[in-house]
Backbone as numpy.savetxt, mean C-alpha at the origin, in Angstrom:
# Nx Ny Nz CAx CAy CAz Cx Cy Cz
-0.34 -14.81 15.10 -0.51 -13.39 14.85 -2.00 -13.13 14.62
-2.58 -12.20 15.39 -4.00 -11.91 15.19 -4.19 -10.95 14.01
-5.43 -10.71 13.65 -5.74 -9.92 12.45 -5.20 -8.51 12.55
-5.30 -7.89 13.71 -4.81 -6.52 13.89 -3.29 -6.45 13.70
-2.58 -7.39 14.29 -1.12 -7.42 14.15 -0.72 -7.68 12.70
-1.45 -8.58 12.04 -1.15 -8.90 10.66 -1.39 -7.69 9.76
-2.45 -6.95 10.03 -2.73 -5.74 9.26 -1.62 -4.71 9.42
-1.15 -4.53 10.64 -0.06 -3.59 10.89 1.22 -4.04 10.20
1.46 -5.37 10.21 2.65 -5.92 9.57 2.62 -5.65 8.06
1.48 -5.93 7.43 1.38 -5.71 5.99 1.39 -4.23 5.64
0.85 -3.40 6.51 0.92 -1.95 6.28 2.38 -1.49 6.31
3.17 -2.05 7.22 4.59 -1.68 7.27 5.33 -2.20 6.03
4.93 -3.38 5.54 5.54 -3.92 4.32 5.20 -3.05 3.11
3.97 -2.52 3.06 3.59 -1.62 1.96 4.42 -0.35 2.02
4.62 0.20 3.23 5.47 1.40 3.35 6.89 1.10 2.89
7.41 -0.06 3.26 8.75 -0.45 2.84 8.82 -0.61 1.32
7.80 -1.24 0.74 7.73 -1.43 -0.71 7.69 -0.09 -1.43
6.91 0.86 -0.90 6.77 2.16 -1.55 8.04 3.00 -1.42
8.75 2.88 -0.30 9.93 3.73 -0.10 11.21 3.10 -0.64
11.51 1.89 -0.22 12.78 1.27 -0.60 12.77 0.72 -2.02
11.62 0.23 -2.47 11.54 -0.37 -3.80 10.93 0.57 -4.83
10.60 1.78 -4.41 10.01 2.79 -5.30 8.78 2.25 -6.05
8.02 1.39 -5.39 6.78 0.81 -5.92 7.00 0.02 -7.21
8.12 -0.64 -7.33 8.42 -1.44 -8.53 8.53 -2.91 -8.15
7.95 -3.78 -8.98 8.06 -5.23 -8.88 7.53 -5.78 -7.55
6.22 -5.66 -7.37 5.58 -6.17 -6.15 5.76 -7.68 -6.02
5.69 -8.40 -7.12 5.83 -9.85 -7.07 7.21 -10.24 -6.54
8.26 -9.59 -7.07 9.62 -9.87 -6.60 9.81 -9.49 -5.14
9.25 -8.36 -4.75 9.33 -7.91 -3.36 8.66 -8.93 -2.44
7.48 -9.41 -2.84 6.74 -10.37 -2.01 7.53 -11.66 -1.83
8.16 -12.13 -2.90 8.96 -13.36 -2.80 10.19 -13.13 -1.91
10.86 -12.01 -2.11 12.07 -11.71 -1.34 11.78 -11.56 0.15
10.69 -10.89 0.47 10.34 -10.65 1.87 9.54 -11.80 2.48
9.16 -12.78 1.64 8.37 -13.94 2.07 7.04 -13.52 2.69
6.32 -12.67 1.95 4.99 -12.24 2.36 4.01 -12.62 1.25
2.74 -12.66 1.59 1.70 -13.04 0.64 1.50 -11.92 -0.39
1.63 -12.29 -1.67 1.44 -11.33 -2.76 0.00 -10.79 -2.75
-0.97 -11.68 -2.54 -2.38 -11.28 -2.53 -2.67 -10.31 -1.38
-2.15 -10.60 -0.21 -2.38 -9.70 0.93 -1.70 -8.35 0.70
-0.53 -8.38 0.05 0.14 -7.12 -0.28 -0.70 -6.31 -1.27
-1.30 -6.98 -2.27 -2.16 -6.27 -3.22 -3.33 -5.60 -2.52
-3.97 -6.33 -1.62 -5.12 -5.77 -0.89 -4.70 -4.60 -0.02
-3.59 -4.73 0.67 -3.12 -3.67 1.55 -2.69 -2.45 0.74
-2.05 -2.70 -0.39 -1.63 -1.61 -1.27 -2.84 -0.88 -1.85
-3.86 -1.65 -2.21 -5.10 -1.05 -2.71 -5.72 -0.14 -1.65
-5.77 -0.63 -0.41 -6.33 0.18 0.67 -5.49 1.43 0.91
-4.17 1.29 0.80 -3.28 2.44 0.97 -3.57 3.50 -0.11
-3.70 3.06 -1.36 -3.96 3.99 -2.46 -5.32 4.65 -2.27
-6.33 3.86 -1.87 -7.66 4.44 -1.63 -7.62 5.49 -0.54
-6.79 5.29 0.46 -6.70 6.26 1.55 -6.01 7.55 1.09
-5.27 7.47 -0.01 -4.58 8.64 -0.54 -5.44 9.41 -1.54
-6.59 8.86 -1.93 -7.48 9.54 -2.88 -8.29 10.62 -2.16
-8.41 11.73 -2.81 -9.20 12.82 -2.26 -10.01 13.44 -3.39
-11.22 13.84 -3.09 -12.09 14.44 -4.08 -12.07 15.96 -3.89
-11.86 16.67 -4.99 -11.86 18.13 -4.96 -13.31 18.61 -4.79
-13.61 19.34 -3.72 -15.01 19.73 -3.48 -15.55 20.72 -4.49
-14.68 21.45 -5.18 -15.17 22.47 -6.11 -15.68 21.88 -7.42
-14.96 20.88 -7.97 -15.40 20.33 -9.26 -15.56 18.82 -9.26
-15.31 18.15 -8.14 -15.52 16.72 -8.05 -14.40 15.86 -8.61
-13.30 16.48 -9.06 -12.19 15.70 -9.57 -11.52 14.91 -8.45
-11.04 13.72 -8.81 -10.33 12.88 -7.86 -8.84 13.04 -8.12
-8.08 13.22 -7.05 -6.64 13.32 -7.19 -5.98 12.58 -6.04
-4.72 12.25 -6.22 -3.98 11.49 -5.22 -2.97 12.39 -4.54
-2.90 12.30 -3.23 -1.91 13.05 -2.46 -0.83 12.07 -2.03
0.38 12.32 -2.46 1.51 11.47 -2.07 2.29 12.17 -0.98
2.27 11.57 0.18 3.03 12.12 1.31 4.40 11.48 1.34
5.39 12.27 1.61 6.74 11.71 1.67 7.16 11.42 3.09
C-alpha cells in the first residue's frame, strides 16, 4: 500500500470511528479494527485541525462539525 492509499484508508477509519463509535475509546477501536493507534491519532489530529475555523471578526477559533 503506498502512502496515498494508506492516508485514504486511515481517513476512512477516522470517519468510521467518529460516526459508528461516536469518538469514544480510540485505543479499543484501533485494536478491534487492527489499525495503528499512532497513525489513527495523527489522522484524527489532522481531521480536527481541518475542522477548525477562525472567526474573522474577533479572531475566535471554533470547530464546525459536519454530519
